[in-house]
SELUM-833320 format. One record per residue (C-alpha): x, y, z; residue number from 1. Coordinates in nm, 2 decimals. Layout:
R | east | north | up | pos
R | X | Y | Z | NUM $
...
end
This chain:
R | east | north | up | pos
R | 12.68 | 8.79 | 12.83 | 1 $
R | 12.53 | 9.10 | 12.75 | 2 $
R | 12.57 | 9.50 | 12.83 | 3 $
R | 12.32 | 9.71 | 12.75 | 4 $
R | 12.36 | 10.04 | 12.67 | 5 $
R | 12.02 | 10.28 | 12.71 | 6 $
R | 11.95 | 10.56 | 12.46 | 7 $
R | 12.27 | 10.66 | 12.31 | 8 $
R | 12.11 | 10.86 | 12.07 | 9 $
R | 12.03 | 11.11 | 12.36 | 10 $
R | 12.25 | 10.99 | 12.65 | 11 $
R | 12.62 | 11.01 | 12.51 | 12 $
R | 12.68 | 11.39 | 12.54 | 13 $
R | 13.06 | 11.31 | 12.62 | 14 $
R | 13.11 | 10.97 | 12.47 | 15 $
R | 13.03 | 10.78 | 12.78 | 16 $
R | 12.91 | 10.48 | 12.56 | 17 $
R | 13.26 | 10.37 | 12.55 | 18 $
R | 13.27 | 10.32 | 12.96 | 19 $
R | 13.04 | 9.99 | 12.85 | 20 $
R | 13.23 | 9.93 | 12.54 | 21 $
R | 13.56 | 9.91 | 12.71 | 22 $
R | 13.37 | 9.66 | 12.97 | 23 $
R | 13.19 | 9.46 | 12.71 | 24 $
R | 13.50 | 9.43 | 12.50 | 25 $
R | 13.70 | 9.33 | 12.79 | 26 $
R | 13.46 | 9.04 | 12.89 | 27 $
R | 13.38 | 8.91 | 12.55 | 28 $
R | 13.03 | 9.02 | 12.58 | 29 $
R | 12.80 | 9.13 | 12.32 | 30 $
R | 12.69 | 9.52 | 12.33 | 31 $
R | 12.33 | 9.60 | 12.29 | 32 $
R | 12.22 | 9.94 | 12.22 | 33 $
R | 11.87 | 10.00 | 12.29 | 34 $
R | 11.70 | 10.34 | 12.16 | 35 $
R | 11.45 | 10.55 | 12.28 | 36 $
R | 11.15 | 10.35 | 12.10 | 37 $
R | 11.28 | 10.04 | 12.19 | 38 $
R | 11.18 | 9.81 | 12.48 | 39 $
R | 11.50 | 9.71 | 12.68 | 40 $
R | 11.68 | 9.42 | 12.64 | 41 $
R | 11.74 | 9.39 | 13.05 | 42 $
R | 11.32 | 9.37 | 13.08 | 43 $
R | 11.30 | 9.02 | 12.89 | 44 $
R | 11.68 | 8.87 | 12.89 | 45 $
R | 11.95 | 8.85 | 13.15 | 46 $
R | 12.18 | 9.13 | 13.12 | 47 $
R | 12.54 | 9.16 | 13.29 | 48 $
R | 12.53 | 9.55 | 13.30 | 49 $
R | 12.28 | 9.79 | 13.22 | 50 $
R | 12.45 | 10.15 | 13.12 | 51 $
R | 12.35 | 10.49 | 13.10 | 52 $
R | 12.56 | 10.80 | 13.02 | 53 $
R | 12.52 | 11.18 | 13.02 | 54 $
R | 12.27 | 11.39 | 12.80 | 55 $
R | 12.13 | 11.72 | 12.72 | 56 $
R | 11.84 | 11.86 | 12.91 | 57 $
R | 11.60 | 11.76 | 12.61 | 58 $
R | 11.82 | 11.47 | 12.63 | 59 $
R | 11.73 | 11.39 | 12.98 | 60 $
R | 11.35 | 11.46 | 12.93 | 61 $
R | 11.39 | 11.19 | 12.68 | 62 $
R | 11.53 | 10.90 | 12.86 | 63 $
R | 11.33 | 10.97 | 13.12 | 64 $
R | 11.01 | 10.92 | 12.91 | 65 $
R | 11.15 | 10.62 | 12.73 | 66 $
R | 11.23 | 10.44 | 13.06 | 67 $
R | 10.89 | 10.55 | 13.26 | 68 $
R | 10.72 | 10.25 | 13.13 | 69 $
R | 11.01 | 9.98 | 13.21 | 70 $
R | 11.07 | 10.16 | 13.61 | 71 $
R | 10.88 | 9.85 | 13.76 | 72 $
R | 11.11 | 9.61 | 13.56 | 73 $
R | 11.42 | 9.80 | 13.67 | 74 $
R | 11.33 | 9.78 | 14.00 | 75 $
R | 11.32 | 9.41 | 14.04 | 76 $
R | 11.64 | 9.38 | 13.83 | 77 $
R | 11.80 | 9.61 | 14.14 | 78 $
R | 11.60 | 9.32 | 14.35 | 79 $
R | 11.77 | 9.03 | 14.21 | 80 $
R | 12.12 | 9.23 | 14.22 | 81 $
R | 12.16 | 9.30 | 13.84 | 82 $
R | 12.42 | 9.54 | 13.77 | 83 $
R | 12.35 | 9.90 | 13.64 | 84 $
R | 12.56 | 10.23 | 13.61 | 85 $
R | 12.43 | 10.59 | 13.55 | 86 $
R | 12.70 | 10.87 | 13.49 | 87 $
R | 12.63 | 11.23 | 13.48 | 88 $
R | 12.34 | 11.40 | 13.41 | 89 $
R | 12.20 | 11.02 | 13.36 | 90 $
R | 12.20 | 11.05 | 13.75 | 91 $
R | 11.98 | 11.34 | 13.76 | 92 $
R | 11.70 | 11.13 | 13.55 | 93 $
R | 11.71 | 10.91 | 13.88 | 94 $
R | 11.64 | 11.17 | 14.11 | 95 $
R | 11.25 | 11.28 | 14.21 | 96 $
R | 11.23 | 11.64 | 14.00 | 97 $
R | 11.48 | 11.90 | 13.89 | 98 $
R | 11.37 | 12.24 | 13.95 | 99 $
R | 11.49 | 12.52 | 13.73 | 100 $
R | 11.59 | 12.92 | 13.83 | 101 $
R | 11.21 | 13.04 | 13.76 | 102 $
R | 11.14 | 12.74 | 14.02 | 103 $
R | 10.95 | 12.54 | 13.79 | 104 $
R | 10.97 | 12.13 | 13.84 | 105 $
R | 11.01 | 11.87 | 13.59 | 106 $
R | 10.96 | 11.53 | 13.77 | 107 $
R | 11.22 | 11.25 | 13.68 | 108 $
R | 11.19 | 10.92 | 13.71 | 109 $
R | 11.17 | 10.94 | 14.15 | 110 $
R | 11.35 | 10.60 | 14.20 | 111 $
R | 11.63 | 10.81 | 14.42 | 112 $
R | 11.56 | 11.08 | 14.71 | 113 $
R | 11.71 | 11.37 | 14.60 | 114 $
R | 11.63 | 11.64 | 14.37 | 115 $
R | 11.85 | 11.88 | 14.14 | 116 $
R | 11.86 | 12.26 | 14.16 | 117 $
R | 11.91 | 12.37 | 13.77 | 118 $
R | 12.09 | 12.72 | 13.64 | 119 $
R | 12.21 | 12.79 | 13.32 | 120 $
R | 12.38 | 13.09 | 13.42 | 121 $
R | 12.59 | 12.86 | 13.67 | 122 $
R | 12.80 | 12.58 | 13.52 | 123 $
R | 13.03 | 12.40 | 13.75 | 124 $
R | 13.32 | 12.23 | 13.58 | 125 $
R | 13.56 | 12.06 | 13.82 | 126 $
R | 13.83 | 11.76 | 13.88 | 127 $
R | 13.65 | 11.50 | 14.12 | 128 $
R | 13.90 | 11.30 | 14.38 | 129 $
R | 13.70 | 11.02 | 14.59 | 130 $
R | 13.71 | 10.71 | 14.74 | 131 $
R | 13.51 | 10.39 | 14.69 | 132 $
R | 13.54 | 10.18 | 14.97 | 133 $
R | 13.97 | 10.15 | 14.97 | 134 $
R | 14.00 | 10.26 | 14.60 | 135 $
R | 14.05 | 10.64 | 14.48 | 136 $
R | 13.84 | 10.73 | 14.20 | 137 $
R | 13.94 | 11.04 | 13.98 | 138 $
R | 13.68 | 11.23 | 13.70 | 139 $
R | 13.56 | 11.51 | 13.58 | 140 $
R | 13.21 | 11.71 | 13.66 | 141 $
R | 13.00 | 11.93 | 13.45 | 142 $
R | 12.68 | 12.08 | 13.59 | 143 $
R | 12.40 | 12.33 | 13.61 | 144 $
R | 12.35 | 12.28 | 13.98 | 145 $
R | 12.35 | 12.07 | 14.25 | 146 $
R | 12.11 | 11.81 | 14.41 | 147 $
R | 11.98 | 11.79 | 14.76 | 148 $
R | 11.86 | 11.50 | 14.96 | 149 $
R | 11.52 | 11.49 | 15.03 | 150 $
R | 11.46 | 11.38 | 15.40 | 151 $
R | 11.21 | 11.11 | 15.46 | 152 $
R | 11.12 | 11.07 | 15.07 | 153 $
R | 11.03 | 10.73 | 14.98 | 154 $
R | 11.26 | 10.52 | 14.78 | 155 $
R | 11.14 | 10.21 | 14.57 | 156 $
R | 11.45 | 10.12 | 14.53 | 157 $
R | 11.58 | 9.80 | 14.77 | 158 $
R | 11.74 | 9.89 | 15.09 | 159 $
R | 12.01 | 9.96 | 15.22 | 160 $
R | 12.06 | 10.29 | 14.99 | 161 $
R | 12.39 | 10.39 | 15.06 | 162 $
R | 12.60 | 10.70 | 14.90 | 163 $
R | 12.86 | 10.56 | 14.59 | 164 $
R | 13.16 | 10.78 | 14.67 | 165 $
R | 13.35 | 10.96 | 14.95 | 166 $
R | 13.44 | 11.34 | 14.83 | 167 $
R | 13.81 | 11.45 | 14.89 | 168 $
R | 13.82 | 11.70 | 14.64 | 169 $
R | 13.57 | 11.82 | 14.45 | 170 $
R | 13.19 | 11.86 | 14.49 | 171 $
R | 12.95 | 11.57 | 14.60 | 172 $
R | 12.59 | 11.60 | 14.57 | 173 $
R | 12.63 | 11.96 | 14.63 | 174 $
R | 12.94 | 12.17 | 14.71 | 175 $
R | 12.91 | 12.17 | 15.10 | 176 $
R | 12.83 | 11.75 | 15.05 | 177 $
R | 13.13 | 11.48 | 15.13 | 178 $
R | 12.94 | 11.20 | 14.95 | 179 $
R | 12.87 | 11.17 | 14.64 | 180 $
R | 12.63 | 10.93 | 14.41 | 181 $
R | 12.41 | 10.66 | 14.54 | 182 $
R | 12.40 | 10.28 | 14.54 | 183 $
R | 12.14 | 10.00 | 14.59 | 184 $
R | 12.26 | 9.65 | 14.57 | 185 $
R | 12.45 | 9.64 | 14.22 | 186 $
R | 12.25 | 9.97 | 14.11 | 187 $
R | 12.49 | 10.26 | 14.11 | 188 $
R | 12.46 | 10.62 | 13.98 | 189 $
R | 12.70 | 10.91 | 13.99 | 190 $
R | 12.71 | 11.27 | 13.85 | 191 $
R | 13.09 | 11.23 | 13.78 | 192 $
R | 13.11 | 11.25 | 13.40 | 193 $
R | 13.31 | 11.12 | 13.08 | 194 $
R | 13.54 | 10.81 | 13.07 | 195 $
R | 13.47 | 10.74 | 13.46 | 196 $
R | 13.54 | 10.36 | 13.42 | 197 $
R | 13.86 | 10.35 | 13.17 | 198 $
R | 14.03 | 10.64 | 13.40 | 199 $
R | 13.98 | 10.44 | 13.67 | 200 $
R | 14.09 | 10.04 | 13.67 | 201 $
R | 14.03 | 9.95 | 13.99 | 202 $
R | 13.66 | 10.07 | 13.93 | 203 $
R | 13.65 | 9.86 | 13.63 | 204 $
R | 13.76 | 9.55 | 13.74 | 205 $
R | 13.51 | 9.61 | 14.02 | 206 $
R | 13.24 | 9.61 | 13.77 | 207 $
R | 13.37 | 9.32 | 13.55 | 208 $
R | 13.33 | 9.13 | 13.88 | 209 $
R | 13.00 | 9.23 | 13.91 | 210 $
R | 12.92 | 9.14 | 13.58 | 211 $
R | 13.05 | 8.76 | 13.65 | 212 $
R | 13.40 | 8.83 | 13.45 | 213 $
R | 13.75 | 8.79 | 13.55 | 214 $
R | 13.89 | 8.87 | 13.21 | 215 $
R | 14.18 | 9.13 | 13.29 | 216 $
R | 14.14 | 9.50 | 13.13 | 217 $
R | 14.22 | 9.61 | 12.82 | 218 $
R | 14.57 | 9.80 | 12.78 | 219 $
R | 14.59 | 9.72 | 13.15 | 220 $
R | 14.94 | 9.85 | 13.20 | 221 $
R | 14.88 | 10.19 | 13.00 | 222 $
R | 14.56 | 10.24 | 13.23 | 223 $
R | 14.73 | 10.17 | 13.54 | 224 $
R | 15.00 | 10.46 | 13.45 | 225 $
R | 14.76 | 10.68 | 13.35 | 226 $
R | 14.56 | 10.64 | 13.64 | 227 $
R | 14.83 | 10.68 | 13.89 | 228 $
R | 14.93 | 11.01 | 13.70 | 229 $
R | 14.60 | 11.17 | 13.75 | 230 $
R | 14.53 | 11.03 | 14.11 | 231 $
R | 14.89 | 11.21 | 14.16 | 232 $
R | 14.79 | 11.55 | 13.97 | 233 $
R | 14.39 | 11.52 | 14.13 | 234 $
R | 14.59 | 11.51 | 14.49 | 235 $
R | 14.84 | 11.81 | 14.45 | 236 $
R | 14.72 | 12.10 | 14.69 | 237 $
R | 14.83 | 12.34 | 14.46 | 238 $
R | 14.61 | 12.25 | 14.20 | 239 $
R | 14.28 | 12.40 | 14.12 | 240 $
R | 13.97 | 12.21 | 14.18 | 241 $
R | 13.75 | 12.43 | 13.92 | 242 $
R | 13.82 | 12.51 | 13.54 | 243 $
end
């Protein structure tokens, strides 16, 4: 069993490769680091999980360019039910384009039917509280803009395409959107950044199951205790959302 991290030199802004490292260690899986000029392992080997985390604006462009030749293989992998997780600004790389404050557009991979507005003068930092099915999800967002659905935009990923999280506190795709992230079969993408897998034991267990592992979580008791505290604190009406 192998967990593959895509482009850690460009897409590890918040140390997010620790999400994949945590799952790999729990499952007893090998960890593979695919660099910008490597052929991704998932294109020619059986990989349990593909993961990509946040990067800077330049990191996003590097990741887009590196993954572009392999988009067809990523679509085929998704059709077969292969698990993949994109977090933080890796989410934006899967969209149609990113538009800056001057109106210029940079095309992204075009896998998901949305675009992102970007303004480096208006950063959004906030807690996030949501639901994945019946489980609560906690995390953080740090963005220079919001994402917007493009009605009737073609989506090459397998259908049905669904939203990933239902937002309880904080912003979804945009400030006024109740839904956050997307899911196509077992490919999941969310703008929630940081150690979202480690912070959410139910989500971690769910991902392990998708990987074909029934192994227990690492430091399960401590992770569960920390998760309960965070859920309680993020749910407090008196606690602010933005910071």
